[in-house]
Each structure stands twice: as C-alpha cells, then as structure tokens.
Residue frames relative to the residue before (quaternion, step in Angstrom):
aa qw qx qy qz dx dy dz
M 1.0000 0.0000 0.0000 0.0000 0.00 0.00 0.00
S 0.3404 -0.7589 0.5174 0.2010 3.56 -0.78 0.97
A 0.5718 -0.5873 0.4506 0.3536 3.52 -1.23 0.49
P 0.4857 -0.6692 0.4678 0.3121 3.61 -0.96 0.79
N 0.8605 0.1848 -0.1275 0.4574 3.53 -1.23 0.59
V 0.2643 0.7875 -0.5235 0.1893 3.61 1.06 0.56
D 0.7530 0.3867 -0.2148 0.4872 3.58 0.83 -0.98
K 0.7719 0.1714 -0.0803 0.6069 3.57 1.15 -0.66
P 0.2151 -0.8595 0.4438 0.1343 3.60 0.33 1.22
N 0.7339 0.4095 -0.2553 0.4781 3.65 1.03 -0.53
E 0.5152 0.6523 -0.4164 0.3683 3.57 1.26 -0.05
G 0.8114 0.2522 -0.1933 0.4905 3.57 -0.93 0.87
I 0.5833 0.5548 -0.3819 0.4540 3.58 1.24 0.16
T 0.1892 -0.7923 0.5732 0.0888 3.55 -0.83 1.01
V 0.6500 -0.4878 0.3992 0.4245 3.54 -1.29 0.26
Q 0.6478 0.5174 -0.3195 0.4589 3.57 0.97 -0.84
G 0.6497 0.5196 -0.3134 0.4579 3.58 1.01 -0.80
K 0.6638 0.4883 -0.3031 0.4786 3.57 0.98 -0.82
S 0.6227 0.5360 -0.3330 0.4627 3.59 1.07 -0.74
A 0.6544 0.4990 -0.3083 0.4771 3.58 0.96 -0.87
E 0.6328 0.5354 -0.3288 0.4525 3.58 1.03 -0.76
A 0.6609 0.5020 -0.3006 0.4701 3.59 0.95 -0.90
S 0.6523 0.5078 -0.3067 0.4718 3.56 0.98 -0.86
K 0.6242 0.5458 -0.3301 0.4512 3.57 1.03 -0.83
E 0.6666 0.5041 -0.3035 0.4576 3.58 0.92 -0.91
A 0.6434 0.5084 -0.3220 0.4731 3.60 1.00 -0.79
N 0.6680 0.4939 -0.2985 0.4699 3.57 0.97 -0.83
K 0.6048 0.5453 -0.3566 0.4579 3.59 1.09 -0.64
E 0.6428 0.5109 -0.3212 0.4718 3.58 0.99 -0.81
Q 0.6371 0.5112 -0.3221 0.4785 3.58 1.01 -0.80
A 0.6567 0.5148 -0.3135 0.4532 3.59 0.94 -0.84
K 0.6642 0.4951 -0.2931 0.4774 3.57 1.11 -0.67
G 0.4909 -0.6642 0.4295 0.3654 3.58 1.25 -0.29
N 0.4644 0.7022 -0.4206 0.3382 3.58 1.24 0.39
T 0.5909 0.5124 -0.3926 0.4839 3.57 1.15 0.59
P 0.5994 -0.5804 0.3948 0.3847 3.60 -1.09 0.59
N 0.8654 0.0987 -0.0886 0.4832 3.55 -1.13 0.77
S 0.3524 0.7462 -0.5026 0.2576 3.59 0.94 0.77
G 0.1839 -0.7806 0.5940 0.0637 3.51 -0.57 1.25
I 0.7329 -0.4127 0.2909 0.4560 3.56 -1.29 0.01
G 0.6325 0.5346 -0.3347 0.4495 3.60 1.01 -0.73
D 0.6525 0.5054 -0.3071 0.4738 3.56 1.01 -0.82
R 0.6513 0.5191 -0.3134 0.4563 3.57 1.03 -0.80
V 0.6416 0.5045 -0.3186 0.4821 3.58 1.00 -0.81
S 0.6403 0.5232 -0.3166 0.4649 3.56 0.97 -0.87
G 0.6474 0.5198 -0.3115 0.4622 3.59 0.99 -0.82
A 0.6533 0.5110 -0.3109 0.4642 3.57 0.98 -0.84
M 0.6631 0.4901 -0.3033 0.4776 3.57 0.96 -0.85
G 0.6436 0.5200 -0.3164 0.4639 3.58 1.02 -0.78
A 0.6397 0.5253 -0.3260 0.4568 3.58 1.00 -0.81
A 0.6497 0.5110 -0.3163 0.4656 3.58 0.98 -0.83
S 0.6537 0.5099 -0.3040 0.4693 3.57 0.97 -0.85
D 0.6626 0.5039 -0.3009 0.4652 3.57 0.96 -0.89
K 0.6140 0.5440 -0.3441 0.4568 3.60 1.07 -0.70
M 0.6483 0.4986 -0.3173 0.4801 3.58 1.00 -0.80
D 0.6377 0.5193 -0.3243 0.4675 3.60 0.99 -0.81
E 0.6344 0.5422 -0.3209 0.4478 3.55 0.98 -0.91
K 0.6846 0.4772 -0.2812 0.4739 3.59 0.86 -0.96
K 0.6241 0.5398 -0.3385 0.4522 3.59 1.04 -0.78
H 0.6876 0.4744 -0.2884 0.4680 3.58 0.90 -0.90
E 0.6211 0.5246 -0.3426 0.4709 3.59 1.05 -0.69
G 0.6530 0.5132 -0.3067 0.4649 3.57 0.98 -0.85
S 0.6459 0.5111 -0.3150 0.4715 3.57 0.98 -0.82
A 0.6473 0.5177 -0.3204 0.4587 3.57 0.96 -0.84
Q 0.6471 0.5110 -0.3160 0.4695 3.57 0.98 -0.82
A 0.6638 0.5035 -0.3034 0.4623 3.58 0.92 -0.91
N 0.6599 0.5000 -0.3089 0.4681 3.58 0.96 -0.84
K 0.6285 0.5369 -0.3321 0.4544 3.56 1.04 -0.75
K 0.6837 0.4847 -0.2812 0.4675 3.58 0.95 -0.90
A 0.6349 0.5502 -0.3228 0.4359 3.58 1.13 -0.63
T 0.6909 0.4705 -0.2892 0.4666 3.60 1.15 -0.49
C-alpha cells in the first residue's frame, strides 16, 4: 500500500484534518509531560485526547478522499 499524498502532499487534506493533527500533537506533548504543571491526570487526558484527535484526523482524510473520488 502506498503512502497517501506522496506526489501531491497537500491534496486530500482538509482544514478539519489539519486542525485535528495540530490538536493531536499538542495532546501528545501533554501526555509526555512536556507542559507546565502536568500531573498524571493531565497526562492521561492528553493521551486520550491525542487518540481521539488521531481518529478525527483519519476520518477527515477519508472524507476528503471520498469527496475527491466523487467529483
């Protein structure tokens, strides 16, 4: 299976997908404890948020691909 968007890196990427990606990265940093005053609860919350954002990111990428094929 080839990697998506290899030849056209910005094709199939939506604003919602990029937003989810940015949120995922911020949550990953929180999960790693790289934010000020991050306790265990904050780290768990960050990990759960990152997982949720990853699912959102994939959902938006899939929708963009489907919409592209439909046109």
